[in-house]
C-alpha positions in Angstrom: 0.0 0.0 0.0 1.3 3.4 -1.0 0.2 6.8 -1.8 2.3 9.7 -3.1 1.6 12.9 -1.2 0.6 15.4 -4.0 0.1 18.2 -1.5 3.5 17.6 0.2 5.3 17.5 -3.1 3.3 20.1 -5.0 2.7 23.1 -2.7 6.1 24.5 -3.2 6.0 24.2 -7.0 5.6 27.5 -8.8 7.6 29.5 -6.4 9.3 31.2 -9.3 12.7 30.8 -10.9 15.7 30.8 -8.6 19.4 31.1 -9.4 20.0 27.6 -8.0 17.8 25.2 -6.0 19.1 24.4 -2.5 18.0 22.3 0.4 16.0 23.6 3.4 18.0 24.6 6.5 17.1 25.5 10.0 18.0 29.1 9.3 15.2 29.1 6.7 12.7 27.6 9.0 13.2 30.0 12.0 13.0 32.9 9.6 9.5 32.0 8.2 6.4 34.0 8.8 3.8 32.1 10.9 0.1 32.8 10.6 -1.8 32.5 13.9 -5.2 33.4 15.3 -7.7 34.7 12.8 -11.3 35.9 12.3 -13.7 36.7 9.5 -15.9 39.7 9.5 -19.7 39.2 9.9 -20.4 40.1 6.3 -17.6 37.8 5.1 -15.6 40.5 3.4 -12.5 40.6 5.6 -10.1 38.0 6.9 -7.8 39.2 9.7 -5.0 37.3 11.5 -1.9 37.7 13.5 1.4 36.9 11.8 4.6 36.1 13.6 8.0 37.3 12.4 11.3 36.2 14.1 13.3 38.8 15.9 16.7 37.1 16.0 18.4 39.9 17.9 15.8 39.5 20.7 15.7 35.7 20.3 11.9 35.6 20.1 9.0 36.2 17.8 6.7 39.2 17.5 3.3 39.4 15.8 1.5 42.0 13.7 -2.1 42.1 12.5 -2.9 41.6 8.8 -6.0 41.8 6.7 -7.2 40.4 3.4 -10.2 41.7 1.4 -12.0 38.4 0.4 -14.4 40.3 -1.8 -11.7 41.3 -4.3 -10.2 38.7 -6.6 -6.5 39.0 -6.5 -6.4 41.1 -3.4 -3.1 40.9 -1.5 -2.6 40.9 2.3 -1.7 44.2 4.0 -0.8 45.1 7.5 -3.6 46.4 9.8 -1.7 47.0 13.1 2.1 46.7 13.3 3.6 48.7 16.1 7.3 47.5 16.3 7.2 48.0 20.1 4.3 45.6 20.5 3.0 42.2 19.6 -0.6 42.4 18.4 -2.4 39.1 18.6 -5.7 37.3 18.9 -7.9 39.4 16.5 -11.7 39.3 16.8 -14.3 41.4 15.0 -16.9 43.5 16.8 -20.4 42.4 16.1 -20.9 45.2 13.7 -17.8 44.3 11.7 -16.3 47.8 11.9 -13.6 47.1 14.5 -11.0 44.5 15.2 -10.2 43.9 18.8 -6.9 42.3 19.8 -4.4 42.1 22.7 -1.1 43.9 22.8 1.3 45.3 25.3 0.7 48.5 27.2 3.4 49.5 29.6 4.3 46.0 30.5 0.7 44.8 30.7 -1.2 42.8 28.2 -4.1 45.0 27.3 -7.2 44.8 25.0 -7.1 47.2 22.0 -9.1 47.8 18.9 -8.5 49.2 15.4 -10.9 50.1 12.6 -11.0 47.5 9.8 -10.7 50.4 7.5 -7.4 51.3 9.1 -6.1 53.9 11.5 -4.5 54.2 14.9 -5.3 51.5 17.5 -7.4 52.5 20.5 -7.0 51.2 24.1 -10.1 49.3 25.2 -9.1 47.7 28.6 -5.9 47.9 30.4 -6.0 45.3 33.2 -3.3 42.8 32.2 -5.3 40.0 30.7 -4.5 36.8 28.7 -7.4 36.9 26.2 -11.0 38.1 25.6 -14.3 37.4 23.9 -16.8 40.1 22.8 -20.5 39.5 23.6 -22.7 39.0 20.5 -24.7 42.0 21.7 -21.5 44.2 21.6 -22.1 45.6 25.1 -19.8 43.4 27.2 -16.3 42.2 27.2 -15.3 38.9 28.7 -11.7 38.6 29.6 -9.6 35.9 31.3 -6.6 36.7 33.5 -4.4 35.1 36.2 -5.6 36.3 39.5 -5.5 35.0 43.1 -8.0 32.2 43.8 -11.4 33.8 44.8 -10.7 37.1 43.1 -13.9 39.2 42.9 -12.6 41.5 40.2 -9.5 42.3 38.0 -8.4 44.7 40.7 -7.6 41.8 43.1 -3.8 41.1 42.7 -1.4 38.7 44.4 -0.1 40.0 47.7 3.6 40.8 47.9 5.6 38.2 49.8 7.6 39.1 53.0 10.3 37.0 54.5 11.9 33.9 53.0 11.9 32.7 49.4 10.4 29.3 50.0 7.3 28.0 48.2 4.9 26.1 50.4 2.3 23.7 49.4 -0.3 21.4 51.1 -1.4 19.5 48.0 0.4 18.1 45.0 0.3 19.5 41.5 2.7 22.1 42.7 4.1 22.7 39.2 2.7 22.3 35.7 4.5 22.1 32.3 7.1 24.8 33.0 5.5 26.9 35.8 5.4 26.5 39.6 2.0 27.1 41.2 1.8 30.6 42.7 -1.8 30.5 44.1 -3.3 32.2 41.0 -5.7 30.8 38.5 -6.9 31.8 35.1 -10.3 33.2 35.8 -13.2 35.0 33.9 -14.3 38.6 34.4 -17.0 40.6 32.5 -16.7 44.3 31.9 -19.3 46.6 30.4 -18.4 47.9 26.9 -19.6 51.2 25.4 -18.1 53.3 22.7 -15.2 51.0 22.4 -14.2 51.4 26.0 -14.5 48.9 28.9 -15.1 50.5 32.2 -14.5 49.3 35.8 -12.5 46.3 37.0 -15.1 43.7 35.9 -17.1 41.1 37.8 -15.9 37.6 38.4 -18.4 35.0 37.1 -16.8 31.8 38.3 -18.3 31.8 41.8 -16.6 29.5 44.2 -15.1 27.3 41.5 -11.3 26.7 41.8 -9.6 25.9 38.5 -8.2 27.4 35.3 -10.4 28.6 32.5 -9.2 28.3 29.8 -7.3 25.2 31.0 -3.6 25.2 31.3 -1.1 24.9 29.7 -2.6 24.9 26.2 -6.3 25.9 26.6 -7.6 28.9 24.7 -10.7 30.8 23.7 -12.2 27.7 22.1 -13.1 26.6 25.6 -15.3 29.7 26.1 -18.5 30.9 24.4 -21.2 33.5 24.8 -24.9 32.8 24.5 -26.7 34.5 21.6 -28.3 37.1 23.9 -25.1 37.9 25.7 -26.6 37.0 29.1 -24.7 33.7 29.7 -21.1 32.5 29.4 -20.3 28.9 28.8 -16.8 27.8 29.8 -14.7 24.7 30.4 -13.0 24.1 33.8 -11.5 21.2 35.7 -12.3 21.7 39.4 -9.0 21.5 41.4 -9.6 20.1 44.8 -7.1 17.5 46.0 -7.3 15.3 42.9 -6.3 17.7 40.1 -3.2 15.8 39.0 -5.3 12.6 38.7 -8.3 14.1 36.8 -9.2 14.7 33.2 -12.7 15.7 34.3 -13.1 19.0 32.5 -16.7 20.2 32.6 -18.7 22.8 30.8 -20.4 25.4 33.1 -23.0 28.0 32.4 -22.7 31.3 34.3 -24.8 34.5 34.2 -22.7 37.3 32.7 -23.6 39.7 35.5 -22.2 37.3 38.2 -25.6 37.2 39.9 -25.6 33.4 40.4 -23.2 30.6 40.8 -22.2 28.7 37.7 -24.1 25.5 36.8 -22.3 22.4 35.7 -24.0 21.2 32.5 -21.9 18.0 32.1 -21.7 16.9 35.7 -22.8 13.3 34.8 -19.7 12.7 32.7 -16.6 12.2 34.7 -14.3 12.4 31.6 -13.5 15.4 29.5 -16.1 17.8 28.1 -14.9 20.8 26.2 -15.1 23.1 23.1 -18.5 24.7 23.9 -19.9 26.2 20.7 -23.2 28.0 20.4 -25.3 27.7 17.2 -26.0 30.9 15.2 -29.7 30.9 16.3 -28.7 30.4 20.0 -30.7 27.3 20.4 -28.0 24.6 20.5 -24.7 24.1 22.4 -22.3 21.8 20.5 -19.3 20.4 22.4 -17.1 17.3 22.5 -16.9 14.7 25.2 -14.8 11.7 26.1 -16.1 8.7 27.9 -13.2 7.3 30.0 -12.0 9.3 33.0 -8.3 9.9 33.3 -7.6 9.0 29.7 -6.5 12.2 27.9 -6.5 10.5 24.4 -9.9 9.0 24.4 -12.1 9.7 21.4 -13.9 13.1 21.4 -17.5 12.7 20.3 -19.6 15.7 19.3 -22.6 16.3 21.6 -25.6 18.5 20.9 -27.4 20.1 23.8 -30.8 21.7 23.4 -30.4 24.9 25.5 -34.1 25.2 26.1 -34.8 21.6 27.3 -31.3 20.4 28.4 -31.6 17.3 26.2 -28.2 16.0 24.9 -27.6 13.9 21.9 -24.3 12.3 20.9 -24.0 13.2 17.3 -20.9 11.4 16.1 -20.9 8.3 18.3 -20.8 6.1 15.2 -17.7 7.8 13.6 -14.4 6.3 14.6 -12.5 9.5 14.6 -11.7 12.0 17.4 -12.9 15.6 16.8 -10.3 18.3 17.5 -12.3 21.5 16.8 -15.8 22.8 16.1 -17.4 25.6 14.1 -21.0 26.2 13.1 -21.8 27.1 9.5 -23.4 30.6 9.2 -26.8 29.1 8.5 -26.6 26.7 11.5 -27.3 23.7 9.4 -23.8 22.1 9.6 -21.0 21.6 12.0 -17.5 22.0 10.6 -15.2 19.7 12.5 -11.5 18.8 12.2 -10.2 15.3 12.9 -7.1 13.3 12.2 -7.6 10.8 9.4 -4.9 8.4 8.2 -2.0 10.8 8.3 -3.9 14.0 7.5 -5.9 16.5 9.7 -9.0 17.2 7.6 -12.1 19.4 7.7 -15.4 17.5 7.8 -19.0 18.7 7.4 -21.1 16.9 10.0 -24.8 16.5 9.2 -26.9 17.5 12.2 -29.6 15.0 11.5 -27.5 11.9 11.0 -24.1 12.8 12.4 -22.6 11.6 9.2 -19.3 13.3 8.3 -18.2 14.3 4.8 -14.5 15.0 4.4 -14.1 18.4 2.7 -10.3 18.8 2.5 -7.6 16.7 1.0 -4.1 15.9 2.0 -2.3 18.0 4.7 -3.1 19.4 8.1 -6.1 21.7 8.2 -6.9 23.8 11.2 -8.5 27.1 12.4 -11.8 26.7 10.6 -13.9 29.9 10.4 -17.4 30.0 8.9 -18.2 32.5 6.2 -21.5 33.4 4.5 -20.3 31.3 1.5 -18.5 28.4 3.3 -15.4 28.4 5.4 -11.8 29.6 5.7 -9.1 27.5 7.2 -5.3 27.1 7.4 -3.5 24.2 5.6 0.1 23.0 5.8 1.9 19.8 4.9 5.3 18.1 5.6 6.9 20.4 3.1 4.8 23.6 3.3 4.1 25.9 6.2 0.5 27.2 6.8 -1.5 29.4 4.6 -5.2 30.3 4.3 -7.6 28.6 2.0 -11.3 28.9 1.4 -13.8 26.2 0.8 -17.5 26.2 -0.2 -20.4 23.9 0.5 -20.7 20.9 2.7 -20.0 18.1 0.2 -16.7 16.3 -0.5 -14.9 17.0 -3.7 -14.9 20.8 -3.8 -11.7 22.5 -4.9 -10.4 24.9 -2.3 -9.2 28.4 -3.1 -5.8 29.5 -1.9 -5.9 32.9 -0.3 -2.4 33.6 0.9 1.2 32.6 0.3 3.0 34.4 3.1 6.3 32.6 2.6 6.5 32.6 -1.1 9.7 34.8 -1.3 11.4 33.1 1.7 10.9 29.7 0.2 11.8 30.6 -3.4 14.7 28.5 -4.6 14.4 25.9 -1.9 14.2 22.3 -3.2 11.8 20.4 -1.0 12.0 16.6 -0.6 9.7 14.1 -2.2 7.2 12.4 0.1 5.4 9.1 0.0 2.9 7.6 2.4 3.4 3.8 2.6 1.5 1.1 4.5 2.9 -2.2 5.7 2.0 -5.1 8.0 2.8 -4.2 11.6 2.2 -5.9 14.9 -0.8 -8.2 15.0 -0.8 -8.1 11.2 -2.4 -4.7 11.4 -1.8 -2.1 8.6 0.6 0.5 9.9 1.5 3.6 7.9 4.7 5.5 7.5 5.9 8.7 5.7 9.2 8.5 3.8 11.0 11.6 2.6 13.6 11.5 -0.2 16.2 14.2 -0.2 15.9 16.5 -3.2 18.6 16.0 -5.9 19.7 12.6 -4.7 21.8 11.3 -7.6 20.7 8.2 -9.5 22.0 5.1 -7.8 23.1 7.0 -4.7 22.0 6.0 -1.2 21.0 8.3 1.6 21.6 7.6 5.3 18.4 7.3 7.3 16.9 9.6 10.0 14.4 7.3 11.7 12.2 9.7 13.6 9.8 8.6 16.4 7.0 10.9 17.5 6.0 11.8 21.0 2.6 11.6 22.7 2.6 8.7 22.5 -1.0 9.2 21.3 0.0 11.5 18.4 1.1 11.2 14.8 4.0 12.2 12.6 1.4 13.1 10.1 1.4 15.3 6.9 1.9 18.5 8.8 4.6 21.2 9.1 6.5 21.6 12.4 8.7 24.3 13.7 10.3 21.9 16.2 10.6 18.4 14.8 10.6 19.1 11.0 11.4 16.0 8.9 12.1 18.2 5.8 15.1 19.6 7.7 16.6 16.1 8.0 15.9 15.5 4.3 17.5 18.9 3.6 20.6 17.7 5.4 20.8 14.7 3.1 18.9 12.1 5.1 16.0 9.9 4.1 13.5 10.7 6.8 11.3 7.8 7.9 8.4 8.4 10.4 6.3 5.3 11.4 2.9 5.8 13.0 3.1 2.8 15.4 0.3 1.4 17.5 -0.8 4.2 19.8 -0.8 6.8 17.0 -3.9 8.9 16.3 -6.1 9.1 13.2 -6.5 5.4 12.6 -9.4 4.6 14.8 -9.6 4.6 18.6 -8.7 0.9 19.0 -5.4 1.5 17.2 -4.8 4.5 19.6 -5.7 2.4 22.7 -3.3 -0.4 21.7 -0.3 1.2 23.3 -1.9 1.1 26.8 0.3 -0.9 29.2 2.4 -1.9 26.2 4.9 1.0 25.7 7.8 -1.2 24.6 5.8 -4.0 22.9 3.7 -3.4 19.8 5.3 0.1 19.1 8.8 -1.4 18.9 7.6 -4.3 16.8 6.0 -1.7 14.4 9.2 0.3 14.3 11.3 -2.8 13.4 8.9 -4.0 10.8 8.6 -0.5 9.3 12.4 -0.2 9.2 12.5 -3.5 7.3 9.6 -2.5 5.0 11.0 0.9 3.9 14.6 -0.3 3.4 13.3 -3.2 1.2 11.0 -0.9 -0.8 13.3 2.0 -1.4 16.7 1.1 -2.7 18.0 4.6 -2.1 17.6 4.3 1.7 20.7 3.0 3.4 19.6 1.1 6.4 23.2 0.4 7.4 23.7 4.1 8.0 20.7 4.9 10.2 20.3 7.1 13.3 17.1 7.1 15.3 15.8 10.2 17.1 12.7 11.1 19.2 11.3 13.4 21.8 9.1 12.8 24.8 7.6 9.3 24.2 10.0 9.2 21.2 12.8 9.9 23.7 11.6 7.1 25.8 11.7 4.9 22.8 15.3 5.8 22.1 16.2 4.7 25.7 14.2 1.5 25.1 15.8 0.8 21.7 19.2 1.3 23.4 18.6 -1.8 25.4 16.3 -3.8 23.2 17.5 -3.1 19.6 21.1 -2.3 20.4 22.4 -3.3 16.9 19.8 -1.3 15.0 21.4 2.1 14.6 24.7 3.9 14.3 23.5 6.5 16.8 20.6 7.6 18.9 19.1 11.0 19.8 16.9 11.1 22.9 15.2 14.4 23.7 13.2 14.7 27.0 12.8 11.0 27.2 11.7 8.8 30.1 14.7 6.8 31.3 13.4 5.4 34.6 9.7 4.7 34.8 9.7 4.5 38.5 11.2 7.9 39.1 8.9 9.3 36.3 5.9 8.0 38.2 6.7 10.2 41.2 8.3 13.2 39.4 5.9 14.1 36.6 3.0 16.5 37.2 0.0 15.2 35.3 -0.3 11.9 37.1 -3.4 11.0 35.2 -1.3 10.3 32.1 1.3 8.1 33.5 -1.1 6.1 35.7 -3.5 5.5 32.8 -0.7 4.4 30.5 0.5 1.8 33.1 -2.8 0.8 34.7 -2.5 2.5 38.0 0.0 4.2 40.4 3.4 2.7 40.7 2.9 1.5 44.3 -0.1 -0.6 43.2 1.2 -2.0 39.9 5.0 -1.8 39.9 5.4 -4.7 37.5 3.5 -2.7 34.8 6.1 0.0 34.9 9.1 -2.2 35.3 8.1 -4.4 32.3 8.8 -1.5 29.9 11.4 0.4 32.0 14.6 1.4 30.0 16.7 1.5 33.2 16.4 -2.2 33.5 18.2 -2.8 30.2 21.2 -0.5 30.5 23.6 -3.4 30.6 22.8 -4.0 26.9 23.5 -0.4 25.8 26.2 0.2 23.3 24.9 2.7 20.8 26.3 6.2 20.8 23.7 8.5 22.3 23.0 12.3 22.3 20.8 13.3 25.2 19.0 16.7 25.2 16.7 18.2 27.8 15.3 21.5 29.0 15.7 22.4 32.7 12.2 23.9 32.8 10.6 20.6 31.7 8.2 19.5 34.4 6.4 16.9 32.2 9.5 14.7 32.0 12.0 16.3 34.4 15.5 17.0 33.2 16.9 14.5 35.8 15.6 11.8 33.5 18.0 13.1 30.8 20.9 13.4 33.2 20.3 9.8 34.3 20.3 8.5 30.8 23.6 10.4 30.1 25.1 9.1 33.3 24.1 5.5 32.3 25.8 5.9 28.9 28.9 7.5 30.4 29.2 4.8 33.1 28.9 2.1 30.3 31.8 3.8 28.5 29.5 4.6 25.5 30.2 7.6 23.4 27.6 10.2 24.5 26.9 13.9 24.8 24.5 15.9 27.0 22.9 19.1 25.9 20.9 21.0 28.5 18.8 24.1 27.9 18.3 26.2 31.0 15.6 28.4 29.4 13.5 25.7 27.7 10.7 23.4 28.8 9.5 20.1 27.2 9.9 21.9 23.8 12.7 24.0 22.2 11.0 27.3 21.3 13.6 30.1 21.1 15.0 30.7 17.6 18.7 30.6 18.5 18.1 27.5 20.6 16.4 25.9 17.7 19.3 26.5 15.5 21.6 25.2 18.1 19.4 22.1 18.5 19.6 21.2 14.8 23.3 21.9 14.7 23.8 19.5 17.6 21.5 16.8 16.3 22.6 16.8 12.7 26.2 17.2 13.7 25.9 14.0 15.9 24.1 12.1 13.1 26.7 13.2 10.5 29.5 12.1 12.6 28.1 8.6 12.9 26.6 8.1 9.4 28.8 10.2 7.2 32.1 10.2 9.1 32.0 14.0 9.5 
């Protein structure tokens, strides 16, 4: 089984003549413009978005607002707000479509601003240091979320200054999360009156006595919050903290009066698993959201639910569809739900019929996201393994329509770059199941020549190395360095049905390793240009775990290994990580109850078999897989006398995010691989 990825190969075609084609490098990638949050005007004429540019001198990105006139054929994007001293982000139209609201700095605080869609100087709307906002459909209220002390009554309530010593003190666990220590504050919702483009007062808290973060942390956003059509009610997602927060995936959807006159009501109390993405229909009669079934399992299938807001009746809309919904948007006429879901390597847009729940796939290859309804259809972003995101427009609710490309923000920056070829190939994996892999061939590889292999293993583990662009682990960069990049979606990967995703549970080193071995054999047999005798394997997070597992259980497979933020000792991980629900679900319970489940797949138990040169990378601010795991793996390799190198980033978390660090990361990784596969 095989399919050639036309999108991955073809999106770069037509960039224009260049003096000489050259391969993609990390310097190219960090310099690319990145489109972010977007909105479409109520009349469908304007598309606005924030776009990130890299400031190498400051070692960070900054964003500006852009606009595109969708009513004019051939219109080109133009800047709407671009103060070089600020980062403007998160644009949203006012209900009348005349103004674009956004967040930007104001004297060290993140404030809410607005700018006329026709252009002009931005105006300050609210200056209370907030993280995000939503405008009421009635235009008379502004909902904001901001970190404030637990129980804050308004935005004016700030954390008290500390006197005395520097110690942090805690009485319950979950003392740190992702890359941040708990400081007694929570992301909370406040509503401010809005008149004439100005918000007044310090707002009223609408969360009542609830303790938790809304949006959720660390990755929650405005998709977890919605207004009612009449502007009287706010729907929001929150996981109540209590003493079980690190054990719970029980996010619920609450309804609260916008004036704070009553306590929030839990609309999904009966479900002890995740409920999220509240989305109100255009007529205000329905609340769509997604729900999981199994408590503590963060990768369970997300099924669309429809709630009649008048009667409270709830119907599971997509129970019969074996895909997990990642985002929701109502069509403008309220007759269709646009949903995104991973589907055999791609992330596609689907139109879900409200009567039957039947999905129709609307987009082709690649990763689609950020769906926005328009009067004529929808706008979305699309990227692939060899193309960063741009905006596209689609019409209708039936499959087969041809999308219209709206932007090409990196056309000039990518001109002259020769992207690799991509194929999607299936093979028989563990249990005889079909497993899929992407294979990238370096551009310009001479006839009869062989390329060393970069065998890349994704994290998650419930994730996918699918047909999408990445600014962290980017397979095209490995191909640009002369490697044939191979990415296997082993058992546990997403987008192939829930049973395939579930198959990794309590089997971390079993079927996934078998899939990787069978995939390695399948692609080297199929592609004569792939040199399996000169292969290095690399992975991050679960992929980093797999490197440590491979070191002891496939020690003759590779010339070198690269383990980034990988689990080395499952026992220590069980007590050091923050989101305990994940580790305990994956291994069937806490370590003290089922130690054998952890030890069965524990890399530390196989160090005596290690012999492959290993590069170990970790961020000191990584609280998901603490950096001590990386130090331990490096120590094990050193103690065994194995060639090894440790790279530690004091200013990074589980991911490498800063531009200069990203360049250094690829220099270290590709340098290590070159040394062991090319003799450099």
